[in-house]
N, C-alpha and C positions, 0 to 999 in steps of 0.2 A: 631557612628552609633546608631540610635534609636532602642530600643527593639520593636519587633513586633510579631504578631501571624502568624502561618503558615496558608496558604489559602486552604490547602488540606482538603477534607472531608473523614473521616474514619468511615465506618459503619453508614452512615447517620448523623454523628456528626462532627463538626469542629475539626481539630487536636488541641490538648491542648498545643502544644509546643510553648514556647516563646523563641525567639532567637535574636541574634545580627547578622546583615549581610546585604548585598546589595540585596539579592533575596527575593522573596515573600514566599518561602517555607523553612521549617526547613531543616537542612543538610541531614537527611535520605530521606525525600520526594524529595529534589532537586536532589539527586543522582539518584533516581528512575526515575524522569522526564527526566534527561539527558540521561539515558540509553534507555528510550522509544524513544527519539528524534533521537539519534545517533545509528541507526540500521545497517548502513553500516560498514563493517570491516575496520580497519585502513588501509589507503593507497588505498582503493577502490575509483575510481572516483565517483563524485556525479551523481545523476540521470540525470541532465541536461548535464553533460559531456558525459554520456553514450548514449545520444540521446533521452532522455525522458523529453524534456522541455515543454514549454507552448503549442506548436503546437501538440505534442503527447497527452497532457492532453485534449486538445479541441477535437481532432479526437476520442480519446478513449472514452470520455464522450458521443459522438454521437453514437458510436458503441454500447455501453452499453445501452443507452436509447432505441435504436431500437431493441434490442434483448430481446425476451420474454423467450426463452429456450436456453439451451446450444447447440451450433453447433455440438459438438462431441457426447454427450450422450443423448441429448433431454430432460434433466431434467430442471425443473424450478429452478431459484436461490432461496436460503434461506438465513437467517441471518448468518448461520454458513458457507455457501458455496455460496458467492455472485458472481454475474456476473462480468467478467473481459474482457478486449479486448485482443485477442490472435492473433498472427501472423500466417497466413497460411503457408507461407515460413518464417521460423525463421530468425531473423536478423543475427544470427551467420552464416547462410548459404546464405547470400546475399539478404534477404528480406528487404523490406522498411516499413516505417510507413505510407504508403499510405492507404487511406480508403479501396481500393480494395484488400489489403492484410490483412485486419483485419476482424475477426468474433467475435461474443460474445460467450464466453465460461465460464463455471463455474470455480471457482478457483481450484477445485480438478483436472479437466481435463487439465487446463492450466499448473499447476505445474507438473502433471504427464508427459506431453509431453516434457517439457524442450525445448531443441534446436533441437528436432527431427521433421521430417515431418511425417504425418500420414493421411491416408484417413479417411473420415467421417465414423463413425460407425453406424449411424442410419439405 
């Protein structure tokens, strides 16, 4: 294996590590990248297996693009609290990924609702 430099940027500067290996990152940065990428718990089905595949991403993007404010609280999205697609009737309670069952909601409201149904608060 050829010796190489890590491709990560640390505080605006390239990582100074030189290492041997098949990856483009030094071992500590590679471990951090793997941890970021693998956010699902071990044994949990992938997003596609749970029903959030390409069709969900397409419809979700349409809902998010059409939403200017959160359906539940009426606030505009921010960088820290972005807009997400939320199920009116949760999938856990028999809801579908159909466009008619989705509304734009801020991440805070979507996470707080979980798998519950709730009336609009506005």
